[in-house]
C-alpha positions as CSV (number, residue, x, y, z in Angstrom):
1,M,-182.0,57.3,44.5
2,N,-180.2,54.8,42.0
3,L,-178.3,55.8,39.2
4,A,-175.9,54.6,36.9
5,Y,-173.6,56.7,34.7
6,L,-172.0,55.3,31.5
7,A,-168.0,55.2,31.2
8,E,-166.8,54.6,27.2
9,D,-163.5,54.0,29.0
10,T,-161.6,54.5,32.7
11,D,-158.5,56.3,31.3
12,P,-158.2,59.4,33.1
13,S,-159.6,62.3,31.6
14,A,-161.2,65.2,32.8
15,R,-165.1,63.8,32.4
16,L,-164.0,60.6,34.4
17,H,-162.9,62.9,37.1
18,T,-165.7,64.4,37.5
19,V,-167.9,61.0,37.0
20,L,-165.9,59.7,39.9
21,A,-166.2,62.6,42.2
22,Q,-169.8,62.8,41.9
23,A,-170.3,59.2,42.3
24,D,-168.3,59.6,45.5
25,V,-170.3,62.0,47.1
26,L,-173.9,60.8,45.9
27,V,-172.7,57.5,47.4
28,A,-171.3,59.0,50.7
29,R,-175.2,60.8,51.3
30,G,-176.5,57.0,51.0
31,H,-177.8,56.9,47.1
32,R,-176.5,53.9,45.0
33,V,-174.3,54.4,42.5
34,R,-173.1,52.3,39.5
35,I,-170.5,53.3,36.7
36,V,-171.3,51.3,33.7
37,T,-168.0,50.9,31.4
38,T,-167.1,49.0,28.4
39,G,-163.5,50.1,29.6
40,L,-160.8,48.3,31.6
41,P,-160.8,48.4,34.9
42,L,-160.4,51.6,37.2
43,T,-156.7,51.6,38.9
44,W,-155.7,55.0,39.3
45,R,-158.2,55.6,41.7
46,P,-160.1,54.2,44.6
47,S,-163.7,54.5,44.3
48,R,-167.0,54.1,46.2
49,A,-168.8,53.3,43.6
50,E,-170.4,49.7,41.9
51,W,-169.1,49.0,38.9
52,V,-170.4,47.3,36.0
53,Y,-168.1,46.1,33.2
54,V,-169.7,45.0,29.9
55,D,-168.3,44.9,25.7
56,D,-171.9,46.9,25.1
57,F,-173.9,49.6,26.8
58,R,-176.5,47.3,25.0
59,E,-176.0,44.7,27.7
60,Y,-176.7,46.9,30.8
61,D,-179.9,46.3,32.2
62,A,-180.8,49.6,33.6
63,S,-184.5,48.3,34.9
64,G,-183.7,49.4,39.0
65,D,-182.1,52.7,38.0
66,E,-183.8,56.1,38.4
67,F,-181.7,58.1,36.5
68,V,-178.7,56.9,33.5
69,I,-176.5,59.8,32.7
70,G,-174.6,58.5,29.3
71,A,-171.3,58.6,27.9
72,T,-171.5,61.4,26.0
73,D,-174.0,63.8,28.4
74,D,-172.3,66.9,29.8
75,V,-171.7,66.1,33.9
76,T,-169.8,69.4,34.0
77,R,-173.2,71.5,33.7
78,I,-174.3,69.2,36.7
79,G,-171.5,69.8,39.2
80,V,-167.6,69.7,38.9
81,I,-166.0,68.9,42.4
82,V,-162.7,69.7,43.5
83,G,-161.1,67.6,46.2
84,E,-160.9,68.7,49.8
85,E,-157.0,68.1,49.6
86,L,-156.7,71.0,46.8
87,F,-158.1,73.8,48.9
88,R,-155.0,75.5,50.8
89,A,-155.3,77.7,53.6
90,H,-154.0,81.7,53.0
91,G,-151.1,83.0,53.4
92,R,-148.5,80.5,51.3
93,R,-145.2,81.8,50.7
94,E,-144.6,82.5,46.8
95,N,-141.4,80.9,45.3
96,D,-138.6,83.5,44.8
97,L,-138.7,82.2,41.1
98,P,-142.4,82.1,40.0
99,R,-143.3,78.4,39.0
100,V,-145.7,78.9,36.1
101,L,-147.6,75.5,35.6
102,L,-148.8,74.3,32.2
103,S,-151.1,71.6,31.7
104,G,-153.5,70.0,28.9
105,S,-152.6,68.3,25.6
106,D,-152.9,71.3,23.5
107,V,-150.3,73.8,25.3
108,S,-148.9,75.2,22.0
109,D,-150.1,78.8,23.1
110,G,-149.1,78.3,26.5
111,Y,-145.5,77.8,25.6
112,G,-145.9,80.8,23.3
113,A,-147.2,82.4,26.1
114,V,-144.4,81.9,28.4
115,T,-142.2,82.4,25.1
116,H,-143.0,86.2,25.0
117,A,-142.9,86.6,28.6
118,R,-139.1,85.4,28.9
119,W,-138.2,87.8,25.9
120,F,-139.4,90.7,27.6
121,H,-137.1,89.8,31.0
122,Q,-139.6,88.0,33.0
123,K,-137.7,85.0,34.8
124,L,-139.6,81.9,35.8
125,D,-139.8,78.3,36.0
126,L,-142.0,76.1,33.8
127,I,-143.6,73.4,35.1
128,R,-145.4,70.6,32.4
129,V,-147.7,68.6,33.6
130,S,-149.3,65.7,31.0
131,P,-151.3,62.6,31.0
132,W,-149.1,61.0,28.5
133,A,-144.8,61.3,27.9
134,P,-143.8,64.2,25.8
135,S,-144.1,64.6,21.7
136,R,-141.7,65.8,19.6
137,E,-143.2,69.0,19.5
138,E,-142.7,69.6,23.1
139,P,-139.9,72.3,23.5
140,L,-138.3,70.6,26.3
141,D,-135.6,72.8,26.1
142,T,-138.0,75.6,27.8
143,V,-139.5,73.2,30.6
144,Q,-138.0,73.0,34.0
145,E,-139.8,70.3,35.1
146,F,-142.0,67.4,32.9
147,H,-144.5,65.6,34.7
148,V,-146.2,62.8,33.5
149,A,-149.5,60.9,34.6
150,L,-149.6,62.0,37.9
151,T,-151.7,60.3,40.7
152,T,-154.4,62.5,42.5
153,A,-152.0,63.3,45.5
154,E,-149.0,64.0,43.1
155,M,-151.1,66.3,41.3
156,T,-152.2,67.9,44.2
157,R,-148.2,68.7,45.6
158,L,-148.0,69.5,42.4
159,V,-150.4,71.8,42.1
160,H,-149.3,73.3,45.5
161,S,-146.0,74.4,44.8
162,C,-147.0,76.7,42.2
163,D,-147.4,79.9,41.6
164,I,-149.0,80.9,38.7
165,L,-151.5,78.9,35.9
166,V,-151.3,79.4,32.1
167,A,-154.6,77.4,30.7
168,P,-155.0,77.6,27.0
169,E,-157.2,74.8,26.9
170,E,-160.5,75.1,24.8
171,G,-162.6,72.6,26.2
172,F,-163.7,71.1,29.5
173,S,-161.0,71.1,32.1
174,L,-160.6,70.8,35.6
175,T,-157.0,72.1,35.6
176,A,-158.3,76.0,36.5
177,P,-160.6,74.5,39.2
178,Q,-157.9,73.2,40.9
179,A,-155.6,75.8,40.8
180,M,-158.0,78.4,41.9
181,A,-159.3,76.6,45.0
182,A,-155.3,75.9,45.6
183,G,-154.9,79.8,45.4
184,V,-152.6,79.7,42.6
185,A,-153.1,82.6,40.1
186,C,-154.8,82.1,37.1
187,V,-154.2,83.1,33.3
188,L,-157.1,82.0,31.3
189,T,-158.2,82.0,27.6
190,S,-161.5,83.4,27.2
191,T,-163.7,80.2,26.4
192,P,-167.0,79.5,27.5
193,W,-165.7,77.4,30.1
194,H,-163.4,79.7,31.8
195,R,-165.8,82.3,31.8
196,S,-168.9,80.3,33.2
197,F,-167.0,80.1,37.0
198,D,-168.6,83.6,37.9
199,E,-170.7,85.7,36.7
200,R,-168.3,88.5,37.5
201,H,-165.0,87.5,35.4
202,D,-162.1,89.0,38.1
203,Y,-160.9,85.8,39.3
204,A,-158.2,85.5,36.4
205,L,-156.7,87.4,33.4
206,F,-158.3,86.5,30.3
207,A,-156.7,86.2,26.7
208,P,-158.1,85.7,23.6
209,Q,-157.9,81.9,22.4
210,D,-155.6,81.0,19.6
211,N,-153.4,84.2,20.9
212,A,-150.0,83.4,22.1
213,V,-149.1,87.1,22.3
214,E,-151.9,87.9,24.4
215,L,-152.0,84.9,26.8
216,G,-148.2,86.0,27.2
217,E,-149.3,89.5,27.8
218,R,-151.4,88.9,30.3
219,L,-148.9,86.7,32.3
220,I,-146.5,89.6,32.1
221,E,-148.6,91.7,34.0
222,L,-149.3,89.0,36.7
223,L,-145.7,88.4,36.3
224,S,-144.9,91.8,37.3
225,D,-147.7,92.9,39.6
226,P,-147.9,91.0,43.5
227,A,-150.6,92.8,44.6
228,L,-152.9,91.6,41.6
229,R,-151.3,88.2,41.9
230,A,-153.0,88.3,45.3
231,R,-156.0,89.7,44.7
232,L,-156.7,86.6,42.2
233,V,-155.5,84.1,44.9
234,T,-158.3,85.8,46.9
235,R,-161.2,86.4,45.0
236,G,-159.8,82.5,43.2
237,R,-160.5,80.7,46.2
238,E,-163.7,82.6,46.4
239,V,-165.3,81.3,44.0
240,A,-164.0,77.9,44.3
241,E,-166.0,77.5,47.2
242,Q,-168.7,76.5,44.9
243,W,-167.0,73.1,43.8
244,R,-166.6,72.0,47.1
245,S,-167.7,68.2,47.6
246,E,-171.0,69.1,50.2
247,H,-171.9,72.0,47.8
248,V,-172.1,69.8,44.7
249,A,-173.5,67.0,46.4
250,E,-176.4,69.2,47.2
251,R,-176.9,70.3,44.1
252,L,-176.9,67.1,42.8
253,E,-179.3,66.0,44.4
254,A,-181.5,68.9,43.6
255,F,-180.8,68.4,39.6
256,F,-182.2,65.1,39.8
257,R,-185.3,65.1,41.9
258,R,-186.3,67.9,40.0
């Protein structure tokens, strides 16, 4: 098959991560994949795809393509891919002081959840990761580590070092799938995206959106119950199998051939 993805920019967004991963697995299976972008050259990740740089998408000649996936198309419904490096074997030893990972751009409820848990005497290290340097609104005095613009390898090492993920994101994000593959127990907002991973919603603890207290209650529940953490880790790994590259590649080919 000959395919082309349109990308408005090459900033490391969740959508572009997904596009790049899909392109890599399709190229590995013998398909021709182009990524057409109006952005700058890609520097933060290698790519197997052919790259076409244009000032306007209308400049691109798509006559040789069987499929063109638009810049605003929902690529997540075709297939999210979690890199093999993130999948981790069973039996990881937890940290003596739990490391709680908070990722994303809109994380005020995540900070609120951690504050709520600490108010009720929960001990933890808060690990913050962001694509950008901290803003003035970030309560840095509550954070033990703040990581910015990590490479794929650096992000893998960081996720592997953590015990719990608090994910207050409202939209599409790769953080929860990556954490589940890495054997990290998850506290998630009850969004359509987070609840779409499996018909049985037993792979994480869920809290309503825009409710830091309830998110904090779920965090307390997880911090207080080692058996619950172990159960979520095991179940999360099971659910994460769907995001392995070989499984997604098969679904991609079936989707386009249909």
